[in-house]
C-alpha positions as CSV (number, residue, x, y, z in Angstrom):
1,M,0.0,0.0,-0.2
2,T,1.6,3.2,-1.0
3,V,1.4,6.7,0.7
4,K,-0.5,8.0,-2.3
5,M,-3.0,5.0,-1.9
6,A,-3.6,5.9,1.9
7,A,-4.1,9.6,1.3
8,S,-7.0,8.8,-1.1
9,M,-8.3,6.6,1.3
10,V,-8.7,9.6,3.7
11,E,-10.2,11.8,1.2
12,H,-13.0,9.4,1.0
13,G,-13.7,9.8,4.6
14,E,-12.3,6.9,6.3
15,D,-9.1,7.0,8.2
16,A,-5.9,5.6,6.5
17,F,-5.3,3.1,9.1
18,R,-8.7,1.5,9.4
19,K,-8.5,1.2,5.6
20,A,-5.0,-0.4,5.5
21,F,-6.5,-2.9,8.2
22,K,-9.2,-3.9,5.8
23,F,-7.0,-4.0,2.9
24,Y,-4.6,-6.4,4.5
25,K,-7.5,-8.6,6.1
26,R,-9.1,-9.2,2.9
27,R,-9.4,-12.7,1.9
28,N,-11.1,-12.4,-1.5
29,P,-9.5,-11.4,-3.6
30,P,-6.2,-12.0,-1.8
31,S,-4.6,-8.6,-0.6
32,D,-1.2,-7.3,-2.1
33,F,1.7,-7.7,0.3
34,S,4.4,-6.5,-2.0
35,E,4.9,-3.3,-0.1
36,V,5.0,-5.2,3.2
37,V,8.4,-4.8,5.2
38,D,10.0,-8.1,5.3
39,F,13.0,-8.0,8.1
40,S,14.1,-11.9,7.2
41,K,15.1,-10.7,3.5
42,K,18.4,-9.1,2.8
43,A,16.7,-6.9,0.0
44,S,16.8,-3.2,1.0
45,N,14.0,-1.0,2.1
46,E,14.2,2.7,2.3
47,L,12.4,2.5,5.6
48,V,14.6,0.0,7.2
49,Y,17.7,0.7,8.8
50,A,20.3,-1.7,10.9
51,A,20.0,-0.7,14.7
52,E,23.0,-0.6,17.0
53,L,22.6,-3.1,20.1
54,N,24.6,-3.2,23.4
55,R,26.6,-6.4,22.7
56,G,28.4,-6.3,26.0
57,S,25.1,-6.3,28.2
58,V,24.5,-10.1,27.9
59,S,27.2,-12.6,28.0
60,A,26.9,-15.3,25.6
61,E,26.4,-17.9,28.4
62,A,23.4,-16.0,29.9
63,A,21.9,-15.6,26.4
64,F,22.5,-19.3,25.7
65,K,20.5,-20.2,29.0
66,A,17.4,-18.0,27.8
67,G,17.4,-19.9,24.2
68,L,19.1,-16.9,22.5
69,Q,22.0,-16.4,20.3
70,P,24.5,-14.1,21.3
71,V,23.7,-10.5,21.1
72,K,26.5,-9.9,18.6
73,D,24.5,-12.3,16.2
74,W,21.0,-10.5,16.6
75,R,19.7,-8.9,13.5
76,A,18.1,-5.7,14.8
77,F,16.3,-3.3,12.7
78,G,14.6,0.4,13.2
79,L,12.2,2.2,11.1
80,K,12.5,5.6,9.7
81,G,9.9,7.6,11.3
82,Y,9.4,5.5,14.3
83,P,11.9,6.4,17.0
84,G,12.0,4.1,19.7
85,F,10.9,1.1,17.5
86,L,13.3,-2.1,17.2
87,F,12.7,-5.1,15.3
88,I,14.8,-8.2,16.0
89,A,14.3,-10.9,13.7
90,N,14.2,-14.5,15.4
91,P,17.3,-14.3,17.8
92,F,16.4,-17.9,19.4
93,L,18.6,-20.7,19.1
94,P,17.4,-23.6,16.8
95,G,14.8,-25.7,19.0
96,S,14.7,-23.1,21.6
97,Q,11.1,-21.9,20.6
98,R,9.6,-25.1,21.2
99,Y,10.0,-24.4,25.0
100,W,8.4,-21.2,24.8
101,V,5.4,-22.4,22.8
102,K,4.9,-25.2,25.3
103,Q,5.1,-22.6,28.2
104,C,2.5,-20.3,26.3
105,L,0.0,-23.3,25.8
106,K,0.8,-25.4,28.9
107,T,2.5,-23.7,31.6
108,Y,1.2,-20.1,31.5
109,T,-2.4,-21.1,31.2
110,Q,-2.1,-22.7,34.6
111,K,-3.9,-21.2,37.8
112,P,-3.3,-18.7,39.5
113,N,-2.8,-16.9,36.3
114,V,-6.0,-15.2,34.8
115,C,-7.6,-16.1,31.6
116,N,-10.7,-15.2,29.5
117,L,-12.3,-18.4,30.4
118,D,-12.7,-17.4,34.1
119,M,-15.4,-15.0,33.5
120,H,-18.0,-17.8,32.4
121,M,-16.4,-21.0,34.2
122,S,-14.9,-21.8,37.7
123,P,-11.2,-21.8,38.8
124,A,-11.5,-25.8,38.8
125,E,-12.9,-25.9,35.3
126,T,-10.1,-23.9,33.8
127,Q,-7.4,-25.7,35.7
128,N,-5.2,-28.0,33.3
129,I,-6.6,-26.5,30.2
130,W,-3.9,-28.1,28.0
131,E,-4.4,-31.6,29.6
132,K,-8.4,-31.2,29.3
133,S,-7.7,-30.1,25.5
134,V,-4.8,-32.0,23.7
135,D,-6.4,-35.5,23.3
136,T,-9.8,-34.4,22.2
137,I,-8.0,-32.0,19.6
138,R,-6.0,-34.9,18.2
139,K,-9.1,-37.0,17.5
140,K,-12.0,-34.4,17.0
141,G,-14.0,-34.0,13.9
142,Q,-15.0,-30.6,12.5
143,R,-18.6,-30.8,14.3
144,E,-17.6,-31.3,17.6
145,P,-17.6,-28.9,20.5
146,R,-14.6,-26.6,20.5
147,T,-12.1,-27.4,23.4
148,L,-11.0,-25.1,26.3
149,L,-7.7,-24.5,24.4
150,E,-9.6,-23.6,21.3
151,K,-11.6,-21.1,23.3
152,L,-8.6,-19.5,25.0
153,R,-7.9,-15.9,23.8
154,W,-5.8,-14.4,26.5
155,V,-3.8,-14.9,29.7
156,T,-2.4,-12.3,32.0
157,L,0.6,-12.5,34.2
158,G,2.0,-10.9,37.3
159,Y,-0.1,-7.6,37.8
160,H,-3.2,-8.8,35.9
161,Y,-4.9,-6.3,33.5
162,N,-8.6,-5.6,34.0
163,W,-10.2,-5.3,30.5
164,D,-13.1,-3.5,31.7
165,T,-11.3,-0.6,33.1
166,K,-8.2,-1.2,31.1
167,T,-6.0,-0.4,34.0
168,Y,-3.6,-2.5,36.2
169,S,-4.2,-2.8,39.8
170,P,-1.5,-3.4,42.8
171,D,-4.3,-5.5,44.4
172,H,-4.6,-8.2,41.7
173,Y,-1.3,-9.7,41.4
174,T,0.4,-13.3,41.2
175,P,4.0,-14.0,40.7
176,F,5.5,-13.3,37.5
177,P,7.1,-16.4,35.6
178,E,10.9,-16.4,36.1
179,D,11.8,-17.8,33.2
180,L,10.0,-15.0,31.1
181,H,11.3,-12.4,33.4
182,S,14.8,-13.7,32.6
183,L,13.9,-13.7,28.7
184,S,12.7,-10.3,28.6
185,H,15.4,-8.7,30.9
186,K,18.2,-10.2,28.6
187,V,16.2,-8.8,25.4
188,A,15.8,-5.4,26.8
189,A,19.2,-5.3,28.2
190,G,20.7,-6.2,24.4
191,C,18.5,-3.3,23.3
192,G,20.1,-0.9,25.8
193,F,17.6,-1.1,28.8
194,P,19.7,-3.0,31.5
195,G,17.5,-2.1,34.1
196,F,14.3,-3.6,32.6
197,K,12.0,-5.4,35.2
198,A,9.1,-7.4,33.8
199,E,6.3,-7.4,36.1
200,A,3.0,-7.8,33.9
201,G,2.3,-9.8,30.8
202,I,-0.5,-10.4,28.5
203,L,-0.5,-13.4,26.2
204,N,-2.9,-13.4,23.2
205,Y,-3.8,-16.4,21.4
206,Y,-4.9,-16.3,17.9
207,R,-6.3,-18.8,15.2
208,S,-5.3,-18.3,11.5
209,D,-8.8,-16.4,10.8
210,S,-8.3,-13.9,13.6
211,S,-6.8,-10.4,14.0
212,L,-5.6,-8.3,16.9
213,G,-7.8,-5.4,17.3
214,I,-7.1,-1.9,16.8
215,H,-5.6,-0.3,20.2
216,V,-3.2,1.8,21.7
217,D,-0.8,0.4,24.7
218,E,-0.7,3.0,27.2
219,S,-2.1,1.7,30.5
220,E,1.4,2.2,32.2
221,L,2.0,5.6,33.6
222,D,5.7,5.2,33.5
223,H,6.7,5.0,29.6
224,S,10.4,5.0,30.0
225,P,11.0,1.3,30.2
226,P,10.1,-0.4,26.9
227,L,7.3,-3.1,25.9
228,V,8.7,-6.1,24.9
229,S,6.7,-8.2,22.5
230,F,7.4,-11.9,21.7
231,S,5.6,-13.8,18.7
232,F,5.5,-17.5,18.2
233,G,3.5,-19.5,15.6
234,Q,1.7,-18.1,12.6
235,T,3.1,-15.4,10.5
236,A,1.4,-12.3,10.5
237,V,1.1,-8.7,9.3
238,F,1.7,-6.2,11.9
239,L,0.6,-2.7,11.2
240,L,2.5,0.0,13.0
241,G,0.6,3.5,13.1
242,G,1.6,7.2,13.5
243,S,0.4,9.8,16.1
244,R,-2.9,10.3,14.1
245,R,-5.3,7.7,12.5
246,Q,-4.9,9.7,9.3
247,D,-1.4,8.7,9.1
248,P,-0.6,5.9,6.7
249,P,0.8,3.0,8.6
250,T,3.6,0.7,8.1
251,A,3.1,-3.0,7.5
252,M,5.5,-5.4,8.3
253,F,5.8,-9.4,8.4
254,M,6.1,-10.8,12.0
255,R,7.2,-14.4,12.1
256,S,7.8,-16.8,14.8
257,G,10.7,-16.0,17.0
258,D,10.5,-12.3,16.1
259,I,10.7,-9.9,18.8
260,M,9.5,-6.0,18.9
261,V,10.9,-3.6,21.4
262,M,8.8,-0.2,21.9
263,S,9.9,2.5,24.2
264,V,9.4,6.3,23.8
265,P,8.5,8.2,21.8
266,V,7.0,5.5,19.5
267,A,5.3,3.7,22.7
268,C,3.6,6.8,23.5
269,C,2.8,8.3,20.1
270,T,2.0,5.3,18.0
271,T,-1.9,5.2,17.4
272,L,-2.6,1.9,16.4
273,Y,-1.1,-1.5,15.5
274,P,-3.1,-4.7,15.0
275,A,-1.7,-7.9,13.5
276,L,-3.5,-10.2,11.0
277,F,-2.7,-13.8,10.8
278,L,-1.8,-15.2,7.4
279,P,-2.1,-19.0,6.9
280,L,-1.0,-19.0,3.3
281,L,1.9,-17.1,4.3
282,D,3.2,-19.8,7.0
283,T,6.3,-21.7,7.0
284,P,7.1,-25.1,8.2
285,C,7.5,-25.8,11.7
286,P,11.3,-26.1,12.9
287,P,12.5,-29.6,12.7
288,A,13.2,-29.6,16.6
289,W,9.4,-29.1,17.4
290,T,7.5,-32.2,18.0
291,C,4.6,-33.4,16.4
292,Q,2.5,-32.5,19.3
293,I,3.8,-29.0,19.1
294,I,3.3,-29.0,15.4
295,R,-0.6,-30.0,15.9
296,M,-1.0,-27.5,18.6
297,K,0.6,-25.0,16.2
298,R,-2.1,-25.7,13.7
299,E,-4.8,-25.4,16.4
300,M,-3.9,-22.0,17.9
301,A,-2.1,-20.3,15.1
302,S,-0.3,-17.9,16.8
303,S,0.7,-17.0,20.6
304,R,1.6,-13.3,21.1
305,L,3.3,-12.6,24.4
306,C,3.7,-8.8,25.4
307,V,5.7,-8.0,28.5
308,E,4.4,-4.8,29.9
309,R,6.7,-2.0,31.0
310,T,5.3,-1.8,34.4
311,G,7.2,-0.6,37.6
312,K,5.9,-1.2,41.3
313,C,5.5,2.6,41.6
314,V,3.6,2.9,38.6
315,L,0.8,0.5,39.9
316,L,-0.2,2.7,42.8
317,T,-2.0,4.9,40.4
318,S,-3.6,3.4,37.3
319,R,-4.2,5.1,34.0
320,P,-7.1,4.1,31.9
321,L,-6.7,3.6,28.2
322,V,-8.1,6.5,25.8
């Protein structure tokens, strides 16, 4: 989608971002992805530039323990017009994504973490979601009822996000996973944020025909630490907006293992960033993934894990989304 095309969309009475969202979501006829930024390819793009990382911030041994390549081998990029935005193209070691997919589907879904199913079911009914679902998914026919795992849309970690008030509360907290904190800390340190402390997280689960809604991530009062976002599973098109809805967004491919780090000013000024999951653009699972994980990957197209930039002092006063 060209700037000229986006400008014409605004002239017809609908903001450029929503038009772009509909354009890439279109299935029939298929959308044109020729102008989507692809960080996995070496071909140059006028918007993309190589980003400098703090190579000495994380030892090779520490990176290895988190399933990451040494920081010196990470391929990091920035986008012109989006200061504070960093894209790291899959820095994970071969086979290590399997661990994080398992954590997203099997471990982080356990109590006391909170999920969307809790609104309609008791804690006992939503315990062991993986175990209650995996055998049925293997055997089920198309007309059988959906399993709990197929109904799962989100899980919150640490300080739990309130979807009604769009705030975090210091009174609603469970321990944040140590492994995810360690991973997030190392990624943030490599990007120049050595003091990063992950205290809240949201896992979003998507099927191949779903999308991340148009929204702004601004529930935190302190925007100085970054927001770290991991993606595992299906390839997606991610739209990064500007400070106004009339600004043409930038579309980029987001593949399994890719990481986005957003800090000020882009974390505060970027208006909207939905993701569209595209089954036709998917690539085969890495060889180290087991058949069980492959099966779950097909059923749960993508798990987008977003670690929020909250601090203890921030949670004393909540800030609603606008």
